[in-house]
C-alpha positions as CSV (number, residue, x, y, z in Angstrom):
1,M,-41.5,12.0,37.7
2,N,-41.1,15.8,38.6
3,P,-38.5,17.4,36.3
4,Q,-35.5,19.0,38.4
5,P,-36.4,22.4,39.2
6,W,-34.6,25.3,37.0
7,R,-32.3,27.4,38.8
8,I,-33.5,31.3,38.0
9,L,-30.8,34.1,39.4
10,I,-32.5,37.3,39.7
11,I,-30.7,40.6,39.2
12,D,-32.3,43.5,40.2
13,D,-31.3,46.3,42.6
14,N,-35.4,46.6,43.7
15,A,-36.3,44.0,46.6
16,D,-40.1,44.4,45.8
17,D,-39.6,43.7,42.3
18,R,-37.1,40.8,43.0
19,A,-40.1,39.6,45.2
20,D,-42.7,40.2,42.7
21,L,-41.0,38.5,39.8
22,R,-40.6,35.3,42.2
23,R,-44.0,34.9,43.5
24,M,-45.3,35.3,39.8
25,L,-43.0,32.3,38.7
26,L,-44.4,30.3,41.5
27,R,-47.5,30.9,40.5
28,G,-47.0,30.4,36.7
29,G,-47.5,26.6,36.4
30,A,-46.1,23.5,38.0
31,R,-42.7,24.1,37.5
32,R,-40.7,23.7,40.5
33,Y,-37.8,26.6,40.8
34,R,-34.5,27.6,43.2
35,F,-34.3,31.5,43.6
36,S,-30.9,33.5,43.7
37,E,-31.0,36.8,43.7
38,A,-28.3,39.8,43.2
39,E,-28.6,43.5,43.9
40,R,-25.4,45.0,41.6
41,G,-24.9,43.5,37.9
42,A,-20.8,42.7,38.7
43,I,-22.3,40.8,41.3
44,G,-24.9,38.7,39.4
45,V,-22.2,38.2,36.5
46,S,-19.9,36.7,39.2
47,M,-22.6,34.4,40.2
48,V,-23.4,33.4,36.8
49,L,-19.6,32.5,35.9
50,D,-19.1,31.1,39.4
51,K,-18.6,27.2,38.3
52,A,-18.4,26.0,41.6
53,A,-22.3,27.7,42.4
54,G,-23.4,25.4,39.6
55,P,-25.1,26.2,36.5
56,V,-27.6,29.0,36.3
57,D,-30.7,27.8,34.2
58,C,-32.0,31.6,33.4
59,V,-31.1,34.9,34.4
60,L,-33.9,37.8,35.0
61,L,-32.3,40.8,34.7
62,D,-33.5,44.1,35.1
63,Y,-32.3,46.6,32.5
64,H,-31.2,49.6,35.1
65,L,-29.2,49.0,38.0
66,S,-27.0,50.9,40.0
67,D,-23.6,49.8,38.9
68,M,-24.3,48.9,34.8
69,D,-26.7,48.5,32.7
70,A,-28.2,45.2,30.9
71,L,-26.1,45.6,27.4
72,E,-22.9,45.8,30.0
73,V,-23.7,42.6,32.3
74,L,-24.7,41.0,28.8
75,A,-21.3,42.1,27.4
76,A,-19.3,40.8,30.3
77,L,-21.3,37.4,30.6
78,C,-20.4,37.0,26.9
79,N,-16.8,38.1,27.3
80,G,-16.7,38.3,23.5
81,A,-18.0,34.5,22.8
82,G,-21.1,36.2,21.2
83,V,-23.5,34.6,23.8
84,P,-23.7,34.5,27.5
85,P,-23.3,30.7,29.6
86,C,-26.9,30.6,30.1
87,P,-29.9,32.3,28.6
88,V,-31.3,36.0,29.7
89,V,-34.4,37.4,29.8
90,V,-34.4,41.4,30.2
91,I,-37.0,43.2,31.8
92,T,-37.2,46.5,30.6
93,G,-38.8,49.9,31.3
94,S,-42.1,51.0,29.5
95,D,-39.7,52.1,26.1
96,L,-39.2,48.4,24.6
97,D,-36.8,50.7,21.8
98,E,-33.8,48.9,23.7
99,G,-35.3,45.0,22.6
100,P,-33.1,45.2,19.0
101,A,-30.0,46.0,20.6
102,L,-30.4,43.5,23.7
103,L,-31.0,40.5,21.5
104,R,-27.7,41.4,19.6
105,A,-26.0,41.5,22.8
106,G,-26.6,38.1,23.8
107,A,-29.9,38.2,25.4
108,Q,-32.7,35.5,24.3
109,D,-35.8,37.7,25.3
110,Y,-36.9,41.0,26.5
111,I,-40.4,41.7,28.4
112,G,-41.2,45.4,29.4
113,K,-41.9,45.5,33.3
114,Q,-45.5,47.3,33.0
115,W,-46.7,44.2,31.3
116,T,-45.0,41.4,33.0
117,G,-47.5,39.3,34.4
118,V,-47.3,35.3,35.7
119,E,-48.6,34.2,32.1
120,S,-46.2,36.1,30.1
121,L,-43.1,35.9,32.2
122,T,-43.3,32.0,32.9
123,R,-43.6,32.0,29.1
124,A,-40.6,34.2,28.4
125,V,-38.4,32.2,30.5
126,A,-39.7,28.8,29.1
127,N,-39.2,30.0,25.5
128,A,-35.8,31.2,26.3
129,I,-34.4,28.2,28.2
130,D,-35.9,26.2,25.1
131,R,-34.4,28.7,22.5
132,F,-31.1,28.6,24.4
133,A,-30.9,24.6,23.9
134,L,-31.6,24.6,20.6
135,L,-29.0,27.5,19.9
136,A,-26.3,25.3,22.2
137,E,-27.3,22.2,19.7
138,R,-26.8,24.2,17.1
139,R,-23.3,25.8,18.2
140,N,-21.9,22.3,19.1
141,A,-23.1,20.8,15.5
142,E,-21.6,23.5,14.0
143,A,-18.4,23.2,16.3
144,A,-18.3,19.5,14.8
145,L,-19.0,20.3,11.1
146,R,-16.0,23.1,11.3
147,A,-14.0,20.3,13.1
148,S,-14.4,17.6,10.7
149,E,-14.0,20.2,7.9
150,D,-10.4,20.9,9.3
151,R,-9.4,17.7,9.6
152,Y,-10.8,17.0,5.9
153,R,-9.1,20.2,4.8
154,G,-5.7,19.1,6.9
155,L,-6.0,15.7,5.1
156,F,-6.6,17.2,1.7
157,D,-3.8,19.4,2.0
158,S,-0.9,17.0,3.3
159,I,-1.4,14.1,1.0
160,D,1.7,13.8,-1.3
161,E,-0.8,12.6,-4.0
162,G,-2.7,14.9,-6.5
163,F,-5.7,15.1,-5.2
164,C,-9.2,17.2,-7.2
165,I,-13.1,16.9,-7.3
166,V,-13.9,17.6,-11.0
167,E,-17.9,17.7,-12.7
168,M,-18.0,15.9,-15.7
169,M,-20.0,17.2,-18.5
170,F,-21.7,15.0,-20.9
171,D,-23.7,16.0,-24.2
172,E,-27.1,15.3,-25.3
173,H,-26.7,10.9,-25.7
174,D,-24.7,10.7,-22.2
175,K,-21.0,10.9,-23.7
176,A,-18.2,12.9,-21.1
177,V,-17.1,15.5,-23.5
178,D,-15.1,17.7,-20.7
179,Y,-14.7,18.2,-16.9
180,R,-14.5,21.0,-15.0
181,F,-12.2,21.4,-12.1
182,L,-14.1,22.2,-8.4
183,E,-11.3,21.6,-5.9
184,V,-7.9,21.1,-6.1
185,N,-5.0,20.1,-3.3
186,P,-1.8,21.7,-3.3
187,A,0.4,18.7,-4.7
188,F,-2.1,18.9,-7.6
189,E,0.1,21.3,-9.7
190,R,3.3,18.8,-8.6
191,Q,1.5,16.0,-9.8
192,S,-0.4,16.9,-12.8
193,G,1.8,20.1,-14.2
194,L,-1.6,22.1,-14.2
195,S,-1.5,25.6,-12.7
196,G,-4.4,27.8,-12.5
197,A,-6.5,24.7,-12.9
198,L,-9.3,25.5,-10.5
199,G,-12.8,26.2,-12.0
200,K,-11.8,25.8,-15.2
201,T,-12.1,22.7,-18.0
202,I,-9.5,20.3,-18.8
203,S,-10.4,20.9,-22.3
204,E,-9.2,24.6,-21.9
205,L,-5.7,23.5,-19.9
206,V,-5.6,20.6,-22.3
207,P,-7.0,20.9,-25.7
208,D,-5.5,17.5,-27.2
209,L,-6.4,15.2,-24.2
210,E,-7.5,11.5,-25.6
211,A,-10.9,10.3,-25.2
212,V,-10.2,7.4,-22.8
213,W,-10.0,9.7,-19.9
214,F,-13.5,11.3,-20.5
215,E,-14.7,7.7,-20.7
216,A,-13.2,6.4,-17.6
217,Y,-14.3,9.6,-15.9
218,G,-17.9,9.5,-17.0
219,S,-18.6,6.2,-16.7
220,V,-17.5,6.7,-12.8
221,A,-20.4,9.3,-12.5
222,L,-22.9,7.5,-14.4
223,T,-22.2,4.1,-13.0
224,G,-20.8,4.8,-9.5
225,E,-18.4,2.5,-10.2
226,P,-14.7,3.3,-9.1
227,V,-12.0,2.7,-11.5
228,R,-8.1,2.2,-11.0
229,V,-6.3,2.9,-14.2
230,E,-2.5,3.4,-15.3
231,Q,-2.6,5.7,-18.6
232,H,-0.6,8.0,-20.6
233,A,-1.8,11.1,-21.0
234,R,-0.3,11.9,-24.6
235,G,-1.6,15.9,-24.0
236,L,0.7,16.1,-20.7
237,Q,3.4,13.5,-21.8
238,R,3.1,12.0,-18.5
239,W,2.3,8.7,-17.3
240,F,-0.5,8.6,-14.2
241,S,-1.5,6.1,-11.6
242,V,-5.4,7.4,-11.1
243,Y,-8.2,6.0,-8.8
244,A,-11.4,7.6,-9.3
245,F,-15.3,7.4,-7.6
246,R,-18.0,9.0,-7.9
247,L,-18.9,11.8,-5.4
248,G,-22.6,12.4,-4.0
249,A,-25.1,11.6,-6.1
250,A,-25.4,10.5,-9.7
251,K,-27.2,14.0,-10.7
252,Q,-24.5,15.7,-9.3
253,R,-21.8,14.2,-11.5
254,Q,-18.9,14.8,-9.6
255,V,-15.7,13.0,-9.7
256,A,-13.0,12.7,-6.9
257,I,-9.9,11.9,-8.5
258,L,-6.5,10.6,-6.9
259,F,-3.3,10.4,-9.0
260,N,0.1,9.7,-9.0
261,D,2.8,10.8,-11.9
262,T,4.4,7.8,-12.7
263,T,6.3,9.2,-15.5
264,E,10.0,8.8,-14.0
265,R,8.8,5.0,-12.9
266,K,7.5,4.1,-16.1
267,A,10.8,5.2,-17.9
268,Y,13.2,3.6,-15.4
269,E,10.8,0.1,-16.1
270,T,11.6,0.7,-20.0
271,T,15.5,1.0,-19.3
272,L,15.3,-1.7,-17.3
273,S,13.4,-3.6,-20.1
274,N,15.6,-2.6,-22.8
275,A,18.7,-3.3,-20.6
276,T,16.9,-6.9,-19.5
277,A,16.4,-7.9,-23.2
278,A,19.8,-6.6,-24.4
279,A,21.2,-8.9,-21.8
280,E,19.5,-12.0,-23.3
281,T,20.0,-11.1,-26.4
282,A,24.2,-11.0,-25.6
283,N,24.0,-14.1,-23.5
284,R,22.2,-15.7,-26.3
285,A,24.4,-14.6,-28.3
286,K,27.4,-15.6,-26.6
287,S,26.3,-19.1,-26.0
288,E,25.5,-19.6,-29.6
289,F,29.2,-18.7,-30.1
290,L,30.3,-21.4,-27.6
291,S,28.2,-24.1,-29.5
292,A,29.5,-23.3,-32.4
293,M,33.2,-22.7,-31.5
294,S,32.9,-26.0,-29.9
295,H,32.1,-27.6,-32.9
296,E,34.6,-25.7,-34.6
297,L,37.2,-26.9,-32.1
298,R,36.2,-30.6,-32.4
299,S,37.1,-31.4,-35.8
300,P,40.9,-30.6,-36.1
301,L,41.2,-31.8,-32.7
302,N,39.8,-35.1,-34.2
303,A,42.3,-35.1,-36.7
304,I,45.3,-34.5,-34.1
305,L,43.7,-37.7,-32.0
306,G,43.2,-40.0,-35.4
307,F,47.0,-39.2,-36.8
308,S,48.7,-39.6,-33.6
309,Q,46.7,-43.0,-32.7
310,L,47.5,-44.1,-37.0
311,I,51.4,-42.8,-36.3
312,E,51.3,-45.0,-32.8
313,S,49.8,-47.9,-34.6
314,G,51.9,-47.8,-37.9
315,T,54.8,-49.9,-39.2
316,P,57.5,-50.0,-38.2
317,P,56.7,-49.1,-34.3
318,P,57.7,-45.6,-33.4
319,A,60.9,-45.5,-30.9
320,E,60.5,-45.0,-27.5
321,A,60.9,-41.4,-27.2
322,Q,58.6,-40.8,-30.1
323,R,56.0,-43.2,-28.3
324,R,56.1,-41.3,-25.0
325,S,56.0,-37.8,-27.2
326,L,52.7,-39.4,-29.1
327,A,51.4,-40.4,-25.4
328,Q,51.5,-37.0,-24.5
329,I,50.0,-35.4,-27.4
330,L,47.1,-38.6,-26.9
331,Q,46.8,-37.4,-23.3
332,A,46.4,-33.6,-24.1
333,G,44.3,-34.1,-27.0
334,W,41.5,-36.1,-24.8
335,Y,41.8,-33.9,-22.1
336,L,41.4,-30.9,-24.5
337,L,38.3,-32.6,-25.8
338,A,37.1,-33.4,-23.0
339,L,37.1,-29.6,-22.2
340,I,35.6,-29.0,-25.2
341,D,32.5,-31.1,-24.8
342,E,32.0,-29.6,-21.3
343,I,31.8,-25.9,-23.0
344,L,29.2,-27.6,-25.3
345,D,27.2,-28.8,-22.6
346,L,27.2,-25.2,-20.9
347,A,26.6,-23.7,-24.0
348,L,23.7,-25.8,-24.7
349,V,22.3,-25.3,-21.5
350,E,22.5,-21.3,-21.3
351,S,21.1,-21.0,-25.2
352,G,18.0,-23.5,-23.7
353,K,18.5,-25.8,-26.3
354,M,20.0,-28.7,-23.9
355,A,17.8,-31.8,-23.9
356,M,17.4,-34.9,-22.5
357,D,17.5,-38.4,-25.2
358,L,15.5,-40.8,-22.9
359,Q,15.5,-44.0,-24.3
360,P,15.7,-47.6,-22.8
361,V,18.5,-48.2,-21.0
362,S,20.3,-51.4,-19.7
363,L,21.4,-50.3,-16.1
364,A,23.8,-52.8,-15.4
365,E,25.5,-52.3,-18.7
366,V,25.7,-48.6,-17.4
367,M,27.2,-49.8,-14.3
368,S,29.7,-52.1,-16.4
369,D,31.1,-48.8,-18.0
370,C,31.2,-46.7,-14.9
371,Q,32.9,-49.7,-13.0
372,A,35.8,-49.8,-15.7
373,M,36.1,-46.2,-16.0
374,V,36.9,-45.6,-12.4
375,E,38.7,-49.1,-11.5
376,P,42.0,-47.9,-12.4
377,Q,41.6,-45.3,-9.6
378,A,40.3,-47.4,-7.0
379,Q,42.9,-49.9,-7.2
380,G,45.6,-47.1,-7.0
381,R,44.0,-46.4,-3.6
382,G,43.3,-49.6,-2.3
383,I,39.9,-49.2,-2.3
384,S,37.5,-52.0,-3.1
385,I,34.3,-51.7,-4.5
386,T,31.1,-54.1,-4.3
387,Y,28.4,-53.6,-7.5
388,P,24.7,-54.8,-7.3
389,L,23.9,-57.9,-9.5
390,F,21.0,-57.1,-12.0
391,E,18.8,-60.0,-12.1
392,P,16.9,-60.0,-13.2
393,P,18.0,-57.1,-16.0
394,C,16.7,-53.9,-14.8
395,V,16.2,-51.2,-17.6
396,V,15.2,-47.8,-16.9
397,Q,14.5,-44.9,-18.9
398,A,17.2,-42.6,-19.3
399,D,19.8,-40.2,-20.9
400,R,22.6,-42.9,-21.3
401,T,25.4,-40.4,-21.6
402,R,23.9,-38.6,-18.6
403,L,23.4,-41.1,-16.4
404,K,27.1,-42.5,-16.8
405,Q,28.1,-38.9,-16.0
406,V,26.2,-38.9,-12.8
407,I,27.1,-42.2,-11.4
408,V,30.9,-42.2,-12.4
409,N,31.1,-38.9,-10.7
410,L,29.4,-40.3,-7.5
411,L,32.2,-43.1,-8.1
412,T,34.8,-40.7,-8.4
413,N,33.6,-38.9,-5.0
414,A,33.6,-41.9,-3.0
415,I,36.8,-43.1,-4.1
416,K,38.4,-39.2,-3.5
417,Y,37.1,-38.7,-0.4
418,N,37.3,-42.0,1.0
419,H,40.6,-43.4,3.1
420,A,43.1,-45.4,1.8
421,G,42.1,-49.8,1.6
422,G,38.4,-48.3,2.3
423,K,35.1,-49.7,1.0
424,V,32.7,-48.3,-1.4
425,D,29.2,-50.4,-1.6
426,V,27.0,-49.6,-4.6
427,H,23.3,-50.4,-4.3
428,C,20.3,-50.7,-6.3
429,S,16.5,-50.5,-5.3
430,V,13.2,-50.4,-7.2
431,L,10.7,-47.6,-5.6
432,P,7.2,-48.1,-4.7
433,D,6.1,-45.7,-8.0
434,G,8.2,-47.6,-10.4
435,R,11.6,-45.5,-10.3
436,V,14.9,-47.1,-9.5
437,R,17.4,-45.7,-6.7
438,V,20.8,-45.9,-7.4
439,S,22.9,-45.1,-3.9
440,V,26.7,-45.0,-3.2
441,Q,28.2,-45.5,0.4
442,D,31.9,-45.3,0.9
443,T,33.9,-45.3,4.4
444,G,35.0,-42.0,4.2
445,A,34.9,-39.1,6.8
446,G,32.0,-38.0,5.2
447,L,30.9,-34.1,6.0
448,S,30.3,-32.3,9.5
449,E,27.0,-30.8,10.1
450,Q,28.1,-27.1,8.8
451,H,29.5,-28.4,5.8
452,L,26.8,-30.6,5.4
453,T,24.3,-28.0,5.0
């Protein structure tokens, strides 16, 4: 497959010279060409810069033109960019002293007119085009590298975390003993409290830094294994959250460190922990006080109830007015005793000392006790209650007192929220896993969906 022809622009004010250059290139090999010509430098510059006309692969430029010389043409083509948009080969007179200046001005090559032949011209054009392509690749690579460096520097400078790159220093036993700061970002000083760190060692800045930091970073440099740690730096009087990873090969011994000053957060956590511990201590003290006070209140109250009962049943019997007074004393005493029991239960739960006394319990006996306790309330509202028959007897593993409390609460609610003359049904069934379910159903209005939720 034949390559695309090269477009050659010949800028020369001599028509015979332009024709000679065309003939030499055409005789120089199998390469095909498309020629364009310009007699003046200004016209040639406009033809090169005219994007609509398409790119020029190479310019053959006569040094001396009627309107400008080759250096001026190159300056116009470069337009401050340092290189022209296409390779330029300058055809000079017999004096080649202008050559270095032409190369500095952007020309790819120069050749003396009196020594220009088929082979030398063809080789100069081909070399100029190849060299220009290599230079373009290098410029593109350099531009990409600069863009990458700009992105890195922008990220490096913008992050809020402190960031630095350090070079680890080891003794003859590969023990890390120090490190030098190679790079630091703007947030470094704010996060670390260290100023002027660049180029210095940490030992110069913090002579009493703990060995744990050298060990951690030294391990990263030698093994390549990153490390994440939160540690207190006594020499800096700060807490740091650190992530460190190795840069490059092990022989470079460079470590990148990303870190945050967590001193304020640690102080807050310590204050919160101390406050929580103090609150728990105060809460335990309160619960223990309530528990002890409940026991202390129970003793005199038992004496009041006991002597009131003795007076009530004594001989001669008390008068009617005395019986009413005793009834009020007993009613208030039993109510106060119930309140004390509730306080005692609450204190035990809060102090973590509440325990269930699990033992075999006859469900029939518990149900009978509950029936006796709620029957007066049910009769007062005309509510009938049906209880299950326990045949054969049903014995469960439970805390008798707590079980009785639960069933009494269920029955009391069923009576309280029922309508006058209603019904309450108590059912008992054995579940497949061996547990016993007790359910209480009443004929009251029940709860709406909103209240049920």
